[in-house]
C-alpha atoms as a printed R data frame, in Angstrom:
    type eleno elety resid chain resno       x       y       z
1   ATOM     1    CA   MET     A     1 111.558 208.650  86.360
2   ATOM     2    CA   LYS     A     2 110.587 206.613  89.330
3   ATOM     3    CA   ALA     A     3 110.157 202.818  88.819
4   ATOM     4    CA   ILE     A     4 106.548 201.804  88.371
5   ATOM     5    CA   THR     A     5 105.304 198.289  89.006
6   ATOM     6    CA   ILE     A     6 102.075 196.958  87.423
7   ATOM     7    CA   ALA     A     7 100.714 193.604  88.719
8   ATOM     8    CA   PHE     A     8  98.787 191.605  86.217
9   ATOM     9    CA   ILE     A     9  96.420 189.259  88.050
10  ATOM    10    CA   GLY     A    10  94.469 186.834  85.799
11  ATOM    11    CA   ASP     A    11  94.039 183.330  84.505
12  ATOM    12    CA   SER     A    12  95.699 181.329  81.687
13  ATOM    13    CA   ILE     A    13  95.263 184.132  79.244
14  ATOM    14    CA   THR     A    14  97.556 186.359  81.446
15  ATOM    15    CA   TYR     A    15  99.883 183.353  82.309
16  ATOM    16    CA   GLY     A    16 100.502 182.693  78.633
17  ATOM    17    CA   TYR     A    17  99.073 179.218  78.225
18  ATOM    18    CA   PRO     A    18 100.180 177.047  76.452
19  ATOM    19    CA   TYR     A    19 103.555 178.523  75.931
20  ATOM    20    CA   GLY     A    20 104.392 179.904  79.421
21  ATOM    21    CA   PRO     A    21 105.041 183.239  80.946
22  ATOM    22    CA   ASP     A    22 108.143 183.973  79.010
23  ATOM    23    CA   TYR     A    23 106.087 184.004  75.862
24  ATOM    24    CA   SER     A    24 103.028 185.760  77.238
25  ATOM    25    CA   TRP     A    25 101.591 189.069  76.208
26  ATOM    26    CA   VAL     A    26 102.717 190.399  79.600
27  ATOM    27    CA   SER     A    27 106.337 189.515  78.857
28  ATOM    28    CA   LEU     A    28 106.028 191.073  75.351
29  ATOM    29    CA   LEU     A    29 104.540 194.245  76.852
30  ATOM    30    CA   GLN     A    30 107.493 194.503  79.304
31  ATOM    31    CA   LYS     A    31 109.737 194.793  76.253
32  ATOM    32    CA   LYS     A    32 107.671 197.573  74.736
33  ATOM    33    CA   MET     A    33 107.304 199.827  77.826
34  ATOM    34    CA   PRO     A    34 109.683 202.418  79.205
35  ATOM    35    CA   CYS     A    35 112.696 201.255  81.240
36  ATOM    36    CA   ASN     A    36 111.081 202.291  84.489
37  ATOM    37    CA   PHE     A    37 108.175 199.969  84.005
38  ATOM    38    CA   GLU     A    38 108.020 196.507  85.639
39  ATOM    39    CA   ALA     A    39 105.432 194.029  84.770
40  ATOM    40    CA   VAL     A    40 104.640 191.268  87.305
41  ATOM    41    CA   ASN     A    41 102.669 188.287  85.760
42  ATOM    42    CA   LEU     A    42 100.303 186.909  88.355
43  ATOM    43    CA   GLY     A    43  98.272 184.768  85.959
44  ATOM    44    CA   ILE     A    44  97.381 181.259  87.063
45  ATOM    45    CA   ASN     A    45  95.958 178.657  84.811
46  ATOM    46    CA   GLY     A    46  92.396 177.718  85.561
47  ATOM    47    CA   ASP     A    47  91.867 180.665  87.935
48  ATOM    48    CA   SER     A    48  88.332 181.941  88.360
49  ATOM    49    CA   LEU     A    49  87.596 185.397  89.717
50  ATOM    50    CA   MET     A    50  86.945 183.766  93.059
51  ATOM    51    CA   ASP     A    51  90.468 182.341  92.995
52  ATOM    52    CA   MET     A    52  91.935 185.674  92.129
53  ATOM    53    CA   ARG     A    53  90.015 187.321  94.932
54  ATOM    54    CA   ARG     A    54  91.309 184.742  97.409
55  ATOM    55    CA   ARG     A    55  94.935 185.382  96.526
56  ATOM    56    CA   PHE     A    56  94.684 189.056  95.829
57  ATOM    57    CA   LYS     A    57  96.036 190.386  99.079
58  ATOM    58    CA   ARG     A    58  98.875 187.834  99.183
59  ATOM    59    CA   ASP     A    59  99.964 188.204  95.613
60  ATOM    60    CA   VAL     A    60  99.148 191.718  94.536
61  ATOM    61    CA   LEU     A    61  99.793 193.737  97.727
62  ATOM    62    CA   SER     A    62 103.163 192.021  98.243
63  ATOM    63    CA   CYS     A    63 104.350 193.325  94.878
64  ATOM    64    CA   LYS     A    64 104.000 196.885  96.224
65  ATOM    65    CA   ALA     A    65 102.447 197.700  92.739
66  ATOM    66    CA   ALA     A    66 101.294 201.248  91.779
67  ATOM    67    CA   CYS     A    67  98.813 199.709  89.496
68  ATOM    68    CA   VAL     A    68  96.925 196.421  89.149
69  ATOM    69    CA   HIS     A    69  95.498 194.995  85.876
70  ATOM    70    CA   ILE     A    70  92.602 192.623  86.436
71  ATOM    71    CA   LEU     A    71  91.558 190.262  83.684
72  ATOM    72    CA   GLY     A    72  89.355 187.219  84.186
73  ATOM    73    CA   GLY     A    73  86.000 185.626  83.543
74  ATOM    74    CA   ALA     A    74  86.691 182.839  81.096
75  ATOM    75    CA   ASN     A    75  86.850 180.178  83.736
76  ATOM    76    CA   ASP     A    76  83.718 181.649  85.440
77  ATOM    77    CA   ALA     A    77  82.012 181.190  82.094
78  ATOM    78    CA   TRP     A    78  83.394 177.678  81.810
79  ATOM    79    CA   LEU     A    79  81.912 176.857  85.294
80  ATOM    80    CA   ASN     A    80  78.743 178.721  84.521
81  ATOM    81    CA   SER     A    81  79.257 180.637  87.704
82  ATOM    82    CA   GLU     A    82  76.464 182.850  89.151
83  ATOM    83    CA   PRO     A    83  77.146 186.170  87.347
84  ATOM    84    CA   MET     A    84  76.441 188.283  90.388
85  ATOM    85    CA   GLN     A    85  79.084 186.312  92.412
86  ATOM    86    CA   SER     A    86  81.755 186.924  89.724
87  ATOM    87    CA   GLN     A    87  80.774 190.565  89.706
88  ATOM    88    CA   ASN     A    88  81.108 190.796  93.492
89  ATOM    89    CA   PHE     A    89  84.651 189.271  93.348
90  ATOM    90    CA   VAL     A    90  85.733 192.097  90.968
91  ATOM    91    CA   ASP     A    91  84.252 194.743  93.236
92  ATOM    92    CA   GLU     A    92  85.993 193.269  96.211
93  ATOM    93    CA   MET     A    93  89.353 193.359  94.431
94  ATOM    94    CA   ILE     A    94  88.811 196.963  93.411
95  ATOM    95    CA   LYS     A    95  88.041 197.869  96.963
96  ATOM    96    CA   GLU     A    96  91.211 196.175  98.003
97  ATOM    97    CA   CYS     A    97  93.085 198.269  95.455
98  ATOM    98    CA   ARG     A    98  91.699 201.578  96.630
99  ATOM    99    CA   ALA     A    99  92.173 200.764 100.236
100 ATOM   100    CA   ALA     A   100  95.816 200.174  99.475
101 ATOM   101    CA   GLY     A   101  96.281 203.171  97.212
102 ATOM   102    CA   ILE     A   102  96.744 201.054  94.069
103 ATOM   103    CA   LYS     A   103  95.281 202.232  90.721
104 ATOM   104    CA   PRO     A   104  93.087 199.574  89.239
105 ATOM   105    CA   VAL     A   105  92.691 198.806  85.485
106 ATOM   106    CA   ILE     A   106  90.078 196.360  84.182
107 ATOM   107    CA   GLY     A   107  90.523 194.248  81.041
108 ATOM   108    CA   LEU     A   108  87.616 193.085  78.992
109 ATOM   109    CA   PRO     A   109  87.972 189.373  78.350
110 ATOM   110    CA   THR     A   110  89.038 188.113  74.902
111 ATOM   111    CA   PRO     A   111  86.407 186.332  72.666
112 ATOM   112    CA   LEU     A   112  86.126 182.706  72.132
113 ATOM   113    CA   CYS     A   113  87.094 181.180  68.708
114 ATOM   114    CA   HIS     A   114  85.133 178.378  67.034
115 ATOM   115    CA   SER     A   115  87.879 177.318  64.553
116 ATOM   116    CA   PRO     A   116  91.280 178.150  66.009
117 ATOM   117    CA   SER     A   117  94.215 178.155  63.585
118 ATOM   118    CA   GLY     A   118  96.262 176.119  66.093
119 ATOM   119    CA   GLY     A   119  93.680 173.239  65.793
120 ATOM   120    CA   GLY     A   120  93.660 172.780  69.540
121 ATOM   121    CA   SER     A   121  90.446 171.920  71.355
122 ATOM   122    CA   PHE     A   122  90.017 173.145  74.882
123 ATOM   123    CA   ILE     A   123  86.220 173.461  75.212
124 ATOM   124    CA   PRO     A   124  84.503 170.196  74.268
125 ATOM   125    CA   PHE     A   125  81.044 171.769  74.698
126 ATOM   126    CA   GLY     A   126  79.197 174.952  75.437
127 ATOM   127    CA   VAL     A   127  81.053 177.531  73.293
128 ATOM   128    CA   ASP     A   128  77.806 179.391  72.527
129 ATOM   129    CA   GLU     A   129  76.767 179.341  76.278
130 ATOM   130    CA   MET     A   130  80.180 180.610  77.278
131 ATOM   131    CA   THR     A   131  80.065 183.359  74.696
132 ATOM   132    CA   LEU     A   132  76.719 184.496  76.006
133 ATOM   133    CA   TRP     A   133  78.031 184.554  79.673
134 ATOM   134    CA   LEU     A   134  81.042 186.549  78.623
135 ATOM   135    CA   ASP     A   135  78.979 189.014  76.610
136 ATOM   136    CA   GLN     A   136  76.919 189.828  79.581
137 ATOM   137    CA   PHE     A   137  79.879 190.015  81.863
138 ATOM   138    CA   ARG     A   138  81.736 192.512  79.573
139 ATOM   139    CA   LYS     A   139  78.589 194.606  79.500
140 ATOM   140    CA   TRP     A   140  78.516 194.695  83.253
141 ATOM   141    CA   LEU     A   141  82.341 195.460  83.490
142 ATOM   142    CA   LYS     A   142  81.876 198.498  81.208
143 ATOM   143    CA   HIS     A   143  79.024 199.881  83.285
144 ATOM   144    CA   TYR     A   144  80.828 199.091  86.591
145 ATOM   145    CA   ALA     A   145  84.098 200.701  85.405
146 ATOM   146    CA   SER     A   146  82.420 203.771  84.138
147 ATOM   147    CA   SER     A   147  80.530 204.246  87.485
148 ATOM   148    CA   LYS     A   148  83.779 203.924  89.405
149 ATOM   149    CA   SER     A   149  86.054 205.843  86.999
150 ATOM   150    CA   ILE     A   150  88.239 202.914  86.400
151 ATOM   151    CA   PRO     A   151  90.256 202.585  83.102
152 ATOM   152    CA   VAL     A   152  89.189 199.777  80.768
153 ATOM   153    CA   ILE     A   153  91.227 197.966  78.208
154 ATOM   154    CA   ASP     A   154  89.116 196.381  75.469
155 ATOM   155    CA   TYR     A   155  90.807 192.970  74.536
156 ATOM   156    CA   HIS     A   156  87.523 191.786  72.942
157 ATOM   157    CA   ALA     A   157  87.122 193.961  69.866
158 ATOM   158    CA   ALA     A   158  90.661 193.530  68.778
159 ATOM   159    CA   PHE     A   159  90.282 189.800  68.278
160 ATOM   160    CA   CYS     A   160  86.760 189.538  66.802
161 ATOM   161    CA   LEU     A   161  86.098 188.772  63.225
162 ATOM   162    CA   PRO     A   162  84.350 191.804  61.542
163 ATOM   163    CA   GLY     A   163  80.755 192.047  62.393
164 ATOM   164    CA   THR     A   164  80.793 189.053  64.824
165 ATOM   165    CA   ARG     A   165  81.440 188.285  68.425
166 ATOM   166    CA   GLN     A   166  83.677 185.371  67.470
167 ATOM   167    CA   GLY     A   167  87.418 185.299  67.768
168 ATOM   168    CA   ASP     A   168  89.549 185.463  64.592
169 ATOM   169    CA   PRO     A   169  91.112 182.039  64.095
170 ATOM   170    CA   ALA     A   170  94.415 183.716  63.079
171 ATOM   171    CA   TYR     A   171  95.042 184.683  66.644
172 ATOM   172    CA   PHE     A   172  94.036 181.567  68.607
173 ATOM   173    CA   TYR     A   173  95.821 178.401  69.649
174 ATOM   174    CA   ASP     A   174  92.518 176.824  70.735
175 ATOM   175    CA   GLU     A   175  88.999 178.050  71.385
176 ATOM   176    CA   CYS     A   176  90.056 180.205  74.355
177 ATOM   177    CA   HIS     A   177  93.821 180.710  74.295
178 ATOM   178    CA   LEU     A   178  95.976 182.983  72.142
179 ATOM   179    CA   ASN     A   179  98.675 181.835  69.784
180 ATOM   180    CA   HIS     A   180 102.061 183.806  69.465
181 ATOM   181    CA   ARG     A   181 100.391 186.303  67.094
182 ATOM   182    CA   GLY     A   182  97.565 186.799  69.451
183 ATOM   183    CA   ASN     A   183  99.866 187.478  72.329
184 ATOM   184    CA   GLU     A   184 101.600 190.121  70.262
185 ATOM   185    CA   VAL     A   185  98.245 191.909  69.499
186 ATOM   186    CA   MET     A   186  97.312 191.662  73.178
187 ATOM   187    CA   ALA     A   187 100.516 193.352  74.096
188 ATOM   188    CA   GLN     A   188  99.924 196.143  71.503
189 ATOM   189    CA   VAL     A   189  96.476 196.812  72.770
190 ATOM   190    CA   ALA     A   190  97.793 196.956  76.403
191 ATOM   191    CA   GLU     A   191 100.683 199.122  75.641
192 ATOM   192    CA   LYS     A   192  98.783 202.100  74.215
193 ATOM   193    CA   LYS     A   193  96.366 202.298  77.193
194 ATOM   194    CA   LEU     A   194  98.937 201.541  79.884
195 ATOM   195    CA   LYS     A   195 101.274 204.268  78.677
196 ATOM   196    CA   GLU     A   196  98.440 206.768  79.184
197 ATOM   197    CA   ILE     A   197  97.907 205.462  82.731
198 ATOM   198    CA   LEU     A   198 101.609 205.612  83.546
199 ATOM   199    CA   ASN     A   199 101.724 209.210  82.419
200 ATOM   200    CA   SER     A   200  98.923 209.955  84.878
201 ATOM   201    CA   ILE     A   201 100.754 208.163  87.761
202 ATOM   202    CA   ASN     A   202 104.007 210.042  86.973
């Protein structure tokens, strides 16, 4: 089988904060996937979708990736960014992918957690407002991806408490970031979908 590189562009969730890239879900995913799979972690702490768009060509295209996984939005919610601007940045990255012959994959952002098991505090105010922003953004992502025939990986449902939109404390270090258990679940969710995508590329 030919080697396949997937670039993972994102924010601190992709980077692996607070533990670092070696303990991230991207690193765990690498160990679960076939030997011809290479995962490139392009997560940067604090990145908004605008930041990802600005570095997209430099970081993603230089990897010569066959596929790019785009996951962001939490920092846009934190900044209360204009939703249409954030949506446009996603659209522009998708256009860059297709112009370069790269298969895009969109991740739905993880939920926020009100009482993380790690006891950390990252969001001093506005959790409810951020939750609402992210809910609307996920809804748009689903519609957009469907209209463009782009695969979607749902990282939201896997982490919610049953019957709620709130993150399960068992998986969170703070209100936004995953603990080790959460990173493992994230890798499991990604593994199933990405194996299907790899088969379509091969």
